[in-house]
C-alpha positions in Angstrom: 3.6 -8.0 -41.6 0.9 -10.6 -41.4 -0.4 -11.8 -38.1 -2.6 -14.6 -36.8 -4.1 -14.3 -33.3 -5.4 -17.2 -31.3 -7.0 -17.1 -27.8 -5.7 -19.8 -25.5 -6.9 -20.9 -22.1 -6.1 -19.1 -18.8 -6.1 -15.6 -20.2 -3.4 -16.4 -22.7 -3.2 -15.2 -26.4 -0.8 -16.3 -29.1 0.1 -14.2 -32.0 2.2 -15.5 -35.0 3.7 -12.6 -37.0 5.2 -13.2 -40.4 7.7 -10.8 -42.0 8.9 -11.1 -45.6 9.6 -9.1 -48.7 10.9 -5.5 -48.3 10.0 -5.3 -44.6 12.3 -8.1 -43.6 15.0 -7.2 -46.1 15.1 -3.6 -44.8 15.5 -5.0 -41.2 18.5 -7.0 -42.4 20.0 -3.9 -44.0 19.6 -1.9 -40.8 21.3 -4.7 -38.8 24.1 -5.0 -41.3 24.7 -1.2 -41.3 24.8 -1.2 -37.6 27.2 -4.1 -37.4 29.4 -2.6 -40.1 30.3 0.3 -37.8 31.7 -2.2 -35.4 33.8 -4.2 -37.8 37.4 -3.3 -38.8 38.7 -4.6 -42.1 42.3 -4.0 -43.2 42.5 -1.4 -46.0 39.2 0.3 -45.1 38.3 3.0 -42.6 36.2 1.7 -39.7 32.6 1.5 -40.8 33.4 2.0 -44.5 34.1 -1.5 -45.7 31.9 -2.9 -48.5 28.7 -4.6 -47.3 29.6 -7.9 -48.9 32.9 -8.0 -47.1 31.3 -7.1 -43.8 28.7 -9.8 -44.3 31.4 -12.4 -45.1 33.3 -11.4 -41.9 30.2 -11.4 -39.6 28.2 -14.2 -41.1 24.5 -14.4 -42.1 23.4 -15.9 -38.8 24.6 -12.9 -36.8 22.9 -10.5 -39.2 19.6 -12.3 -39.0 19.7 -12.4 -35.2 20.3 -8.6 -35.1 17.6 -8.1 -37.7 15.1 -9.8 -35.3 16.0 -7.1 -32.7 15.3 -4.4 -35.4 11.9 -5.9 -36.1 11.1 -6.1 -32.4 12.1 -2.5 -31.8 10.3 -1.1 -34.8 7.2 -3.3 -34.9 6.6 -4.7 -31.4 3.8 -2.3 -30.4 2.1 -2.7 -33.8 1.8 -6.5 -33.4 -0.5 -6.0 -30.4 -2.3 -2.9 -31.5 -3.2 -4.5 -34.8 -4.8 -7.4 -33.0 -6.4 -5.2 -30.3 -4.4 -7.0 -27.6 -3.4 -5.3 -24.3 -0.9 -7.5 -22.5 -1.0 -7.3 -18.7 2.5 -8.7 -18.3 5.7 -9.0 -20.4 5.0 -11.1 -23.5 7.3 -13.8 -24.6 8.7 -13.9 -28.1 10.1 -17.0 -29.9 11.5 -17.4 -33.3 9.5 -20.0 -35.2 11.3 -19.6 -38.6 14.1 -17.5 -39.8 15.9 -17.2 -43.1 16.9 -14.3 -45.5 13.5 -14.6 -47.1 11.1 -14.9 -44.1 10.9 -14.4 -40.4 8.1 -15.9 -38.3 7.8 -14.9 -34.7 5.4 -16.3 -32.1 4.3 -14.1 -29.2 2.6 -15.4 -26.1 1.0 -12.8 -23.8 -1.2 -12.7 -20.7 -4.3 -10.6 -21.1 -7.1 -9.4 -18.7 -9.9 -12.0 -18.4 -13.3 -11.6 -20.1 -15.8 -10.3 -17.6 -19.5 -11.4 -17.7 -21.0 -8.6 -15.7 -23.5 -9.6 -13.1 -25.7 -7.5 -10.8 -24.2 -4.2 -10.0 -27.2 -2.1 -9.1 -29.3 -2.4 -6.0 -26.8 -4.6 -4.2 -27.8 -5.9 -0.8 -25.5 -3.7 1.1 -26.4 -1.4 4.1 -24.9 1.9 4.8 -25.0 2.6 8.6 -25.4 6.0 10.1 -23.1 6.7 13.1 -24.7 7.4 16.5 -22.9 8.4 19.7 -23.9 7.0 23.1 -23.7 8.8 26.5 -21.2 6.2 27.6 -18.8 7.0 24.7 -19.0 10.7 25.7 -18.3 9.9 29.3 -15.3 7.8 28.4 -13.9 10.6 26.4 -14.4 13.0 29.2 -12.6 10.6 31.5 -9.7 10.5 29.1 -9.5 14.3 29.2 -9.7 14.1 33.0 -6.7 11.8 33.0 -4.7 14.0 30.6 -5.2 17.0 32.8 -4.6 15.2 36.1 -2.0 16.6 38.5 0.7 14.4 40.0 1.3 15.2 43.7 4.2 13.8 45.7 2.8 11.3 48.2 4.4 12.2 51.5 3.3 9.1 53.3 2.1 5.6 52.4 3.0 3.1 49.8 2.7 2.6 46.0 -0.8 2.0 44.8 -2.3 1.1 41.4 -2.4 4.3 39.3 0.5 6.0 41.2 3.6 7.2 39.3 6.9 6.2 40.8 10.5 7.3 40.2 12.7 4.2 40.3 16.1 2.8 39.7 16.1 -0.8 38.3 18.6 -3.3 36.9 17.8 -6.7 35.5 19.9 -9.9 36.0 19.8 -13.2 34.2 21.7 -16.0 36.0 23.2 -13.3 38.2 24.6 -11.3 35.2 23.2 -7.9 34.1 21.6 -8.0 30.6 21.6 -5.3 28.0 18.7 -2.8 28.1 17.7 -4.0 31.6 18.7 -1.0 33.6 17.7 2.7 34.2 18.0 5.4 36.8 15.3 7.8 37.9 12.8 6.2 35.6 9.2 7.4 35.9 6.7 4.6 35.7 2.9 4.7 35.9 1.7 1.7 37.8 -1.0 -0.1 35.8 0.2 1.3 32.4 1.5 -2.1 31.3 4.8 -0.6 30.2 6.9 -3.4 31.6 6.7 -7.2 31.4 3.8 -8.9 33.4 4.4 -8.8 37.1 6.9 -6.0 37.2 4.4 -3.2 38.1 2.3 -5.5 40.3 5.3 -6.3 42.5 6.1 -2.6 43.0 2.6 -2.0 44.6 3.1 -1.8 48.4 6.7 -0.5 48.2 7.6 2.7 50.0 10.1 5.5 49.4 13.7 4.4 49.6 12.7 0.8 49.8 14.7 -1.7 47.7 13.3 -5.0 46.4 14.2 -7.9 44.2 11.5 -8.8 41.6 11.5 -12.4 40.4 10.0 -12.4 37.0 9.8 -14.5 33.7 9.9 -12.9 30.3 7.0 -13.8 28.0 7.7 -16.7 25.5 7.0 -14.3 22.6 9.3 -11.5 23.8 11.0 -9.7 21.0 14.5 -10.2 22.3 14.9 -14.0 21.8 17.7 -14.3 24.3 15.3 -13.3 27.0 12.1 -14.9 25.8 10.8 -17.3 28.4 13.8 -16.7 30.7 13.6 -16.2 34.5 15.2 -13.0 35.6 15.6 -10.8 38.7 15.1 -7.0 38.7 16.6 -5.1 41.6 14.4 -2.0 42.1 14.7 1.0 44.4 11.8 3.5 44.8 12.9 7.2 45.0 9.6 9.0 44.8 5.8 8.2 44.8 3.3 10.5 43.1 -0.4 10.2 43.2 -2.7 11.3 40.5 -5.3 14.0 41.4 -8.1 14.2 38.8 -9.8 17.5 38.0 -13.5 17.9 38.2 -15.4 17.4 34.9 -16.8 20.9 34.7 -16.6 24.2 32.8 -13.0 24.8 34.0 -11.8 21.5 32.5 -13.5 22.4 29.3 -11.6 25.7 29.2 -8.3 24.1 30.1 -8.6 21.7 27.1 -8.5 24.8 24.9 -10.4 23.6 21.8 -11.6 26.5 19.6 -15.2 27.4 20.5 -15.3 25.3 23.6 -16.0 27.4 26.7 -18.3 25.2 28.8 -18.8 21.6 29.6 -21.8 21.4 27.3 -19.6 22.9 24.5 -17.1 20.1 25.2 -19.7 17.4 25.1 -20.9 18.8 21.7 -17.3 18.8 20.5 -16.7 15.3 21.6 -20.0 14.1 20.1 -19.0 15.5 16.7 -15.5 14.1 16.9 -16.7 10.6 17.8 -19.5 10.7 15.2 -17.1 11.7 12.4 -14.7 9.0 13.3 -17.3 6.3 13.5 -19.0 7.5 10.3 -15.6 7.3 8.4 -15.2 3.7 9.7 -18.8 2.9 8.6 -18.3 4.5 5.2 -15.1 2.4 4.7 -17.0 -0.7 5.6 -19.8 0.3 3.2 -17.4 0.6 0.3 -15.7 -2.6 1.3 -19.1 -4.4 1.4 -20.0 -3.0 -2.0 -16.7 -4.4 -3.4 -17.3 -7.8 -1.9 -20.9 -7.9 -3.2 -19.7 -6.9 -6.7 -17.1 -9.6 -6.7 -19.6 -12.2 -5.5 -22.0 -11.2 -8.2 -19.4 -11.3 -11.0 -16.9 -14.1 -10.3 -13.6 -13.7 -12.2 -10.5 -15.7 -12.3 -7.6 -13.2 -12.6 -4.1 -14.2 -13.8 -1.4 -14.1 -11.2 0.6 -11.5 -13.2 -2.3 -8.9 -12.7 -2.2 -9.6 -8.9 1.6 -9.3 -8.9 1.4 -6.0 -10.7 -1.1 -4.7 -8.2 1.1 -5.9 -5.3 4.0 -3.9 -6.9 1.9 -0.8 -6.9 0.8 -1.4 -3.3 4.4 -1.9 -2.2 5.4 1.4 -3.9 2.6 3.1 -2.0 3.8 1.6 1.3 7.4 2.6 0.6 6.3 6.1 -0.2 4.3 6.3 3.0 7.2 5.0 5.1 9.5 7.5 3.4 7.3 10.3 4.5 7.6 9.0 8.1 11.4 8.7 7.8 11.3 4.9 7.6 12.2 2.3 5.0 11.0 -1.2 4.2 14.2 -2.6 5.7 13.5 -0.8 9.0 10.0 -2.1 9.0 11.4 -5.6 8.5 13.7 -5.1 11.5 10.8 -3.9 13.7 8.3 -6.6 12.7 10.5 -9.5 11.7 8.7 -9.6 8.4 10.4 -9.6 5.0 9.2 -7.8 2.0 8.0 -11.1 0.6 6.0 -11.7 3.9 4.4 -8.3 3.5 3.5 -9.0 -0.1 1.8 -12.3 0.9 -0.1 -10.5 3.6 -1.5 -8.1 1.0 -2.1 -10.7 -1.7 -5.8 -11.2 -0.9 -6.4 -7.5 -0.9 -4.5 -7.1 -4.2 -6.7 -9.7 -5.8 -9.8 -8.0 -4.7 -8.6 -4.7 -6.1 -7.9 -6.2 -9.4 -11.3 -7.9 -9.6 -13.1 -4.7 -8.5 -11.3 -2.6 -11.1 -12.2 -5.0 -13.9 -15.8 -5.0 -12.9 -16.0 -1.2 -12.7 -14.5 -1.1 -16.2 -17.3 -3.2 -17.4 -19.9 -1.0 -15.7 -18.3 2.0 -17.6 -19.1 0.1 -20.8 -22.6 -1.0 -19.7 -23.6 2.5 -18.7 -22.0 4.1 -21.8 -20.1 6.5 -19.5 -18.5 9.4 -21.4 -16.0 11.8 -19.9 -16.6 15.4 -20.9 -14.2 18.3 -21.0 -16.1 19.7 -18.0 -15.4 16.4 -16.1 -11.7 16.8 -16.8 -11.6 20.4 -15.8 -13.4 19.6 -12.5 -10.9 16.7 -11.9 -7.9 19.0 -12.2 -9.5 21.8 -10.2 -10.1 19.4 -7.4 -6.6 18.0 -7.3 -5.1 21.6 -7.7 -7.0 22.7 -4.7 -5.8 19.7 -2.7 -2.1 20.4 -3.6 -2.6 24.2 -3.4 -1.6 24.6 -7.0 -3.4 25.6 -10.3 -5.4 23.4 -12.6 -3.2 24.4 -15.6 -0.1 23.3 -13.7 -1.8 20.0 -12.8 -2.7 19.5 -16.5 0.9 20.0 -17.5 2.0 17.3 -15.0 -0.5 14.8 -16.3 -0.2 15.8 -20.0 1.2 12.4 -21.0 -1.3 10.4 -18.9 -4.6 11.9 -20.0 -6.0 8.5 -21.0 -5.4 7.3 -17.4 -7.0 10.4 -16.0 -10.1 9.9 -18.1 -10.2 6.3 -17.2 -10.1 7.3 -13.5 -12.9 9.8 -14.0 -15.0 7.2 -15.8 -14.4 4.7 -13.0 -15.4 7.2 -10.4 -18.7 7.9 -12.3 -19.3 4.1 -12.5 -18.7 3.7 -8.7 -21.2 6.6 -8.0 -23.8 4.8 -10.1 -23.3 1.6 -8.1 -23.4 3.4 -4.7 -26.4 5.6 -5.6 -28.4 2.6 -6.7 -28.3 1.2 -3.1 -28.9 4.5 -1.3 -32.4 3.4 -0.4 -30.8 0.6 1.8 -29.1 3.1 4.1 -30.0 2.8 7.8 
C-alpha cells in the first residue's frame, strides 16, 4: 500500500491509498473464496466449484467490489495510522480507480484543528472566598422557624395571609366543569402561590362554612393550552382555617431541629454558617473554573469542526439520559414535562458543548507544552481514588479500565495540566 496525504481547509485531510501487486491480488482471492461458498454450480458440491467457473458465473465486477471490502476491513486502520491521522468523525471512502491490477481509494476525513497555544498561565481570573452575612443566617433561622411552626385551628375570625385552609373547590369554564379543576378537603397555605394568580387572594376574608365563587383568568402561558388565557369560575367552600404559630428562635428550636452536635442556638448558628459557606464556596469555585475556561478560550481562539461538537453533544446527551434513568425518568418524559424535544435540548447545550471541545483541545496542548508525563504512581493514585469513591478495590478498577488505559492516562495528564493552570493564578484569589 502506498499513500499520499494532503491537508485541506476546514480541518479536512485527504488520503489517496494505492493497492497493487500481491496485496491487491490476495484481496481478490479472499473475495472470490468467500463468494464461491455462496454459489451453486451443477455437478459440484456447494463451495467446491473451480475458481474459474465461479468467476465466470459471478463476474469480475462483483469480485472487485467485494475485494474493496476486504481491503477496507484488513487495512482501514493502517491507512490512518501510517499517516498519523486521527479522524474525529466517520471518514468517507471513494473508489478512484479499480481494475484487476490496481485499486486506488480516496479517503476524506475530519481531524482536530491545529492549536496555537496562547497564554495559559497567570490568567486574569479571580477566585472569590465565600463569606456569610448575619442576614443570611437570620433568613435560615426563619426558615427553620417556619418548618417547625404549629398549625392551630382558628376558632373565630376569617382567613388571613399565611393561614392554611381546608377547602372544596371545583372549576368551571363556560359553566362546564373542566378536568383537573376539582378537589375535596384540600389543604392550601394562603400566600404559597400554589394556585393561579388571584385564587388565594380571593379566599382571604372568608370564614368557616362560607361558599364563594372566584372569578379568575388562567395565565396566557398556562401549561394546559385549552385553559391558557381563559376566564373561569371556581366554586369554593371553606371547611377549616388554621393559623400558623411560630416557635421562638432559641435553644429549644435548635434541639428540635436535631442536627448532630447542635444543642444550643449558638451551635445552630455555627452549623448554618458552615452550610451556607460551603454552598456559596462551591458556587464560587464553579464560577472560578468556568472563568478559567472562558479566559483560556479567549486567549487561544480555535475554530472547531461541527462533528467534534456533535460528538460532545452525543456524550452530554448520554450523561443526561443516565442521570434521568437514576431518577426514574426518560428523555421522552422530560419532553412531555417541558415541551422540548431531544433536538431542542441538544441545541440548548450546543454552546456549552463547543466550549468543552475547545477547552479540552487547549488542555491537550498544555500537556505537550509542559512535557507532562504520567507515572505509574499517578495511575495507582487514580485507581485508588475511584476505588474509594465506588467502595471497591484498585485492582478491580484496573480490570474494568484495562482496555482504556490510554484514555485513563490522558485524563490524568489533563488533570495535571489543569492544576498547573489553576495554580498559576492562585495569587489572584480574593
